[in-house]
C-alpha positions in Angstrom: 50.2 -20.6 -17.8 53.3 -20.0 -15.7 51.5 -21.5 -12.7 50.8 -24.7 -14.7 54.4 -25.1 -15.7 55.5 -24.5 -12.1 53.0 -27.1 -10.8 54.0 -29.6 -13.5 57.7 -29.1 -12.7 57.1 -29.4 -9.0 55.1 -32.7 -9.4 57.9 -34.1 -11.6 60.5 -33.3 -9.1 58.5 -34.9 -6.3 58.0 -38.0 -8.3 61.7 -38.4 -9.1 62.8 -37.7 -5.5 64.3 -40.7 -3.8 62.0 -42.3 -1.4 63.2 -42.5 2.2 63.7 -45.8 3.9 61.8 -46.9 6.9 64.7 -46.3 9.3 64.9 -42.6 8.1 61.2 -42.2 8.7 61.2 -44.0 12.1 63.0 -42.6 15.0 65.1 -45.1 16.9 64.0 -45.4 20.5 66.9 -45.4 23.0 66.4 -46.8 26.5 68.5 -46.9 29.7 70.0 -50.2 30.9 67.5 -50.3 33.8 64.6 -49.9 31.4 66.2 -52.5 29.1 66.5 -55.0 32.0 62.8 -54.5 32.9 61.8 -55.0 29.3 63.7 -58.3 29.2 62.2 -59.4 32.5 58.8 -58.7 30.9 59.3 -60.8 27.8 61.6 -58.8 25.4 64.6 -60.5 23.8 68.0 -59.0 24.0 70.1 -59.1 20.8 73.7 -58.8 21.8 75.7 -57.7 18.7 79.1 -58.0 20.3 81.6 -60.5 18.9 81.6 -64.0 20.3 84.9 -63.6 22.1 83.6 -60.5 23.9 80.5 -62.4 25.0 82.7 -65.4 26.2 84.7 -63.0 28.4 81.8 -61.0 29.8 78.1 -61.7 29.1 74.8 -60.1 30.1 73.2 -62.4 32.7 69.6 -62.2 31.5 67.0 -64.6 30.1 66.2 -64.4 26.4 69.5 -63.2 24.9 70.7 -64.0 21.4 74.3 -63.3 20.4 74.6 -62.3 16.7 77.7 -60.2 16.1 77.1 -57.0 14.0 79.6 -58.5 11.5 77.1 -61.4 10.9 73.8 -59.6 11.3 72.8 -59.3 7.7 73.4 -63.0 7.1 71.7 -64.2 10.3 68.7 -61.8 10.5 66.3 -64.7 10.0 67.3 -65.9 13.5 65.8 -62.7 15.0 62.1 -62.9 15.9 59.9 -60.1 14.5 56.9 -60.9 16.7 58.4 -59.9 20.1 60.0 -56.7 21.4 63.7 -56.5 21.0 66.5 -54.8 23.0 69.6 -54.3 20.9 72.8 -54.2 23.0 76.6 -54.1 22.6 79.6 -52.8 24.6 79.0 -49.1 24.4 75.8 -48.6 22.4 77.4 -47.7 19.1 77.3 -51.1 17.4 73.9 -51.7 18.7 72.8 -48.4 17.2 74.1 -49.5 13.8 72.4 -52.8 14.2 69.1 -51.2 15.3 69.1 -49.0 12.2 69.8 -52.1 9.9 67.0 -54.0 11.6 64.6 -51.0 11.1 65.6 -50.9 7.4 64.7 -54.6 7.1 61.2 -54.4 8.6 61.8 -54.8 12.3 59.8 -52.2 14.1 59.4 -53.3 17.7 62.9 -52.6 19.0 64.9 -50.3 21.1 68.6 -49.5 21.4 70.1 -49.9 24.9 72.1 -46.8 25.7 75.6 -47.3 27.0 75.8 -51.0 26.4 77.8 -53.3 28.7 79.8 -50.4 30.0 76.7 -48.7 31.5 75.3 -52.1 32.5 78.3 -52.7 34.7 78.3 -49.1 35.9 74.8 -49.7 37.3 76.1 -52.9 38.9 73.7 -55.2 36.9 74.3 -58.9 36.6 76.9 -60.3 34.3 78.5 -63.7 33.7 82.3 -63.3 34.0 84.7 -66.3 34.0 81.7 -68.6 33.9 80.3 -67.2 37.1 77.2 -65.1 37.6 77.2 -61.9 39.7 73.4 -62.3 40.3 72.3 -60.8 43.6 68.8 -62.2 43.5 67.4 -63.4 46.7 63.8 -63.8 45.5 62.5 -67.1 44.2 60.2 -65.1 42.0 62.0 -61.9 40.7 58.6 -60.5 39.6 57.2 -60.5 43.1 56.4 -57.3 45.0 59.3 -58.1 47.5 61.9 -57.7 44.8 63.6 -54.6 43.4 64.1 -54.3 39.6 67.7 -55.5 39.9 66.6 -58.7 41.6 67.6 -57.8 45.2 65.1 -57.9 48.0 63.3 -54.9 49.2 64.0 -54.1 52.8 61.4 -55.7 55.1 60.1 -58.1 52.4 59.5 -61.8 53.3 62.4 -62.8 51.0 64.7 -60.4 52.8 63.7 -61.8 56.1 64.3 -65.4 54.9 67.7 -64.5 53.6 68.8 -63.0 56.9 67.9 -66.3 58.8 
């Protein structure tokens, strides 16, 4: 009899326990800036959650970037595609982490948070747009070719490298 009471009480407690959200069940994946850049090159979209004035001053020089400040994310979530992989980015990785968790809670499941944000991006000397000018170092007409490094520079001895020296 005591067993039945215990079992009933346990089942009741379980049924009234708050259900966890998707974000709590899902572990947020963090990626390096190099991995993020490769993902974007291969079709992912970057969601930059920095404020517009920050982006105007210094922007990621990548294809497929959408700027939606964290302060506007909830109202503008419909602008973010759900059918392609997303790389969430900011200045240091903290706002993008918050944004990533918010997106996970709202049904986005194909996303990663870029560790270190713009600070790490610049530390790795990756391309930015500053004062309206790109810092791109690409020498390859096709950055996906075998003669290019992941950062867009030419591999030593590649055809693109030889053409650039001429």
